MITOR-151597 format. One line per 5 residues: their letters; for each residue x, y, z of C-alpha. Coordinates in nm, 4 decimals. Example, Ala and Ser with C-alpha at 12.3 -4.5 7.8 and 13.67 -1.06 7.14 Angstrom:
! MITOR-151597
as = 1.2300:-0.4500:0.7800; 1.3670:-0.1060:0.7140 .
END
This chain:
! MITOR-151597
xxxxx = 10.2314:12.6347:9.2409; 10.0367:12.6289:9.5739; 9.7434:12.8319:9.4625; 9.6108:12.5446:9.2193; 9.6535:12.2816:9.5160 .
xxxxx = 9.4652:12.5354:9.7280; 9.1757:12.5748:9.4806; 9.1634:12.2022:9.4026; 9.1456:12.1000:9.7760; 8.7603:12.2489:9.8263 .
xxxxx = 8.6753:12.0543:9.5128; 8.8438:11.7345:9.6417; 8.6797:11.7759:9.9722; 8.3346:11.7694:9.8256; 8.4138:11.5318:9.5786 .
xxxxx = 8.5416:11.2795:9.8822; 8.1950:11.3660:10.0569; 7.9965:11.2716:9.7638; 8.1948:10.9355:9.7409; 8.1607:10.8704:10.0986 .
xxxxx = 7.7800:10.9310:10.0800; 7.7656:10.6876:9.7706; 7.9513:10.4356:9.9594; 7.7337:10.4611:10.2491; 7.4265:10.4146:10.0253 .
xxxxx = 7.6030:10.1126:9.8759; 7.6834:9.9635:10.2217; 7.3315:10.0115:10.3387; 7.1803:9.8586:10.0272; 7.4060:9.5375:10.1207 .
xxxxx = 7.3079:9.5494:10.4856; 6.9334:9.5748:10.4068; 6.9550:9.2756:10.1364; 7.1565:9.0747:10.3991; 6.9207:9.1376:10.6709 .
xxxxx = 6.6282:9.0394:10.4512; 6.7934:8.7205:10.3536; 6.9128:8.6390:10.7098; 6.5388:8.6668:10.8212; 6.3984:8.4505:10.5556 .
xxxxx = 6.6858:8.1900:10.5282; 6.9161:8.2191:10.8261; 7.2630:8.3487:10.8507; 7.4114:8.0086:10.7550; 7.2062:7.9457:10.4622 .
xxxxx = 7.2511:8.3022:10.3046; 7.5337:8.3169:10.0503; 7.7192:8.6381:9.9568; 7.5973:8.6181:9.6068; 7.2473:8.6064:9.6917 .
xxxxx = 7.3109:8.9357:9.9040; 7.4411:9.1018:9.6231; 7.1774:8.9920:9.3664; 6.9228:9.1285:9.6047; 7.0956:9.4596:9.6554 .
xxxxx = 7.1464:9.4494:9.2574; 7.5441:9.4993:9.3092; 7.8280:9.2995:9.1912; 8.0154:9.0581:9.4042; 8.3243:9.2818:9.4020 .
xxxxx = 8.1161:9.5715:9.5718; 8.0358:9.3465:9.8423; 8.4157:9.2903:9.9237; 8.4948:9.6597:9.9001; 8.2762:9.7010:10.2106 .
xxxxx = 8.3125:9.3638:10.3938; 8.5839:9.1326:10.4111; 8.3389:8.8374:10.4533; 7.9817:8.7474:10.5408; 8.0913:8.6948:10.9165 .
xxxxx = 8.1934:9.0608:10.9324; 7.8761:9.1674:10.7614; 7.6724:8.9683:11.0319; 7.8695:9.1255:11.3150; 7.7509:9.4746:11.1696 .
xxxxx = 7.3978:9.3730:11.1419; 7.3746:9.2322:11.4881; 7.5681:9.5008:11.6469; 7.3222:9.7449:11.4956; 7.0285:9.5256:11.6273 .
xxxxx = 7.2114:9.5234:11.9951; 7.2623:9.8920:11.9735; 6.8921:9.9950:11.8993; 6.7751:9.7462:12.1490; 6.9936:9.8513:12.4358 .
xxxxx = 6.9196:10.2103:12.3406; 6.5621:10.1543:12.4611; 6.6612:10.0610:12.8033; 6.8546:10.3812:12.8176; 6.5813:10.6082:12.6891 .
xxxxx = 6.3298:10.5315:12.9674; 6.3265:10.7444:13.2576; 6.3090:10.7545:13.5560; 6.6163:10.5246:13.6347; 6.4965:10.1880:13.7977 .
xxxxx = 6.5263:10.1886:14.1685; 6.4743:9.8007:14.2435; 6.5595:9.4633:14.0477; 6.1804:9.4231:13.9861; 6.1729:9.7656:13.7980 .
xxxxx = 6.4918:9.6960:13.6078; 6.3606:9.3680:13.4917; 6.0308:9.5318:13.4112; 6.2338:9.8045:13.2016; 6.4323:9.4971:13.0245 .
xxxxx = 6.1178:9.3292:12.9294; 5.9307:9.6531:12.8180; 6.2267:9.7451:12.6143; 6.2527:9.4041:12.4402; 5.8695:9.4248:12.3750 .
xxxxx = 5.9006:9.7527:12.2400; 6.1825:9.6578:11.9847; 6.0137:9.3486:11.9098; 5.6827:9.5166:11.8226; 5.8616:9.7593:11.5885 .
xxxxx = 6.1427:9.5235:11.4459; 6.0051:9.1659:11.4533; 6.2421:9.0397:11.1798; 6.5344:9.1940:11.3486; 6.4197:9.0617:11.6837 .
xxxxx = 6.3898:8.6948:11.5397; 6.7381:8.7197:11.3794; 6.9012:8.8165:11.7061; 6.7624:8.5311:11.8793; 6.6773:8.2730:11.6053 .
xxxxx = 7.0268:8.1414:11.5425; 7.0352:8.0260:11.9091; 7.3777:8.1641:11.9848; 7.2793:8.2698:12.3212; 7.2917:7.9239:12.4475 .
xxxxx = 7.6161:7.8354:12.3365; 7.8127:8.1339:12.4380; 8.1301:8.0965:12.6533; 8.3024:8.4114:12.7758; 8.6446:8.2601:12.7638 .
xxxxx = 8.6441:8.1703:12.3878; 8.4650:8.4170:12.1826; 8.4195:8.3745:11.8076; 8.3934:8.7086:11.6312; 8.0207:8.6354:11.5606 .
xxxxx = 7.9525:8.5683:11.9144; 8.0874:8.9238:12.0318; 7.7689:9.1441:11.9564; 7.5572:8.8603:12.1434; 7.8050:8.8851:12.4444 .
xxxxx = 7.7810:9.2490:12.4339; 7.4229:9.2157:12.4398; 7.4390:8.9950:12.7747; 7.6811:9.2381:12.9290; 7.4343:9.5161:12.8682 .
xxxxx = 7.1653:9.3200:13.0064; 7.3896:9.2327:13.3100; 7.4777:9.5961:13.3561; 7.1150:9.6653:13.3956; 7.0279:9.4202:13.6311 .
xxxxx = 7.3166:9.3531:13.8433; 7.3495:9.6754:14.0204; 6.9683:9.6047:14.1587; 7.0387:9.2722:14.3301; 7.0179:9.3422:14.6753 .
xxxxx = 7.1982:9.0313:14.8159; 7.5671:8.9952:14.7103; 7.5675:8.6986:14.4376; 7.8572:8.5230:14.2958; 7.9228:8.6500:13.9530 .
xxxxx = 7.8272:8.2925:13.7844; 7.4818:8.3119:13.9457; 7.4574:8.6733:13.8187; 7.5442:8.5670:13.4614; 7.2962:8.2760:13.4953 .
xxxxx = 7.0096:8.5033:13.5916; 7.0832:8.7415:13.3131; 7.1011:8.4517:13.0710; 6.7758:8.3305:13.2083; 6.6154:8.6460:13.1697 .
xxxxx = 6.7294:8.6889:12.7956; 6.6007:8.3368:12.7361; 6.2632:8.4108:12.8943; 6.1961:8.7389:12.7012; 6.3331:8.5750:12.3822 .
xxxxx = 6.1218:8.2854:12.4233; 5.8137:8.4517:12.5175; 5.8311:8.6809:12.2342; 5.9287:8.4109:11.9820; 5.5967:8.2564:12.0932 .
xxxxx = 5.4141:8.5635:11.9865; 5.5917:8.5443:11.6439; 5.4064:8.2415:11.5723; 5.0853:8.3503:11.7313; 5.0825:8.1726:12.0607 .
END
């Protein structure tokens, strides 16, 4: 009785891999459709049924991959934050001064913006950055807070004068606001 199980295992492993690949493709179709709709309509105005229709999938398929739209938004924004902050890590040499660190952050935002305008707009359009409170995080705010913490980790080590953590955070928020504001004007052609 052990031989048939041993023979069935490689087949089931291959079958599982195909199922995983298919599930990943389906999930990516949902995410791509959601991203498009989020860009066009905003997160709040986008309904799950619109996402599934654009992805040409059933509503039940959505719920096999995500518990709700909020979870999907977190996945989308987390991916955007990952790709944006990866640009900060990719640049060499490591900045030695605060000016170099700020320049690197601004350049990374600009590079990301030029190649991913819609995603950049989604990251900043919802105006969540202005509402963030580190003490009471809603799940949808976590990717934005992670973005700000990543930004802080790039800038704070280069501050030559010890600053109160609140002042450091304000500087980071101001930097994020400046970059998002300046590039938002570029979106509308100013």
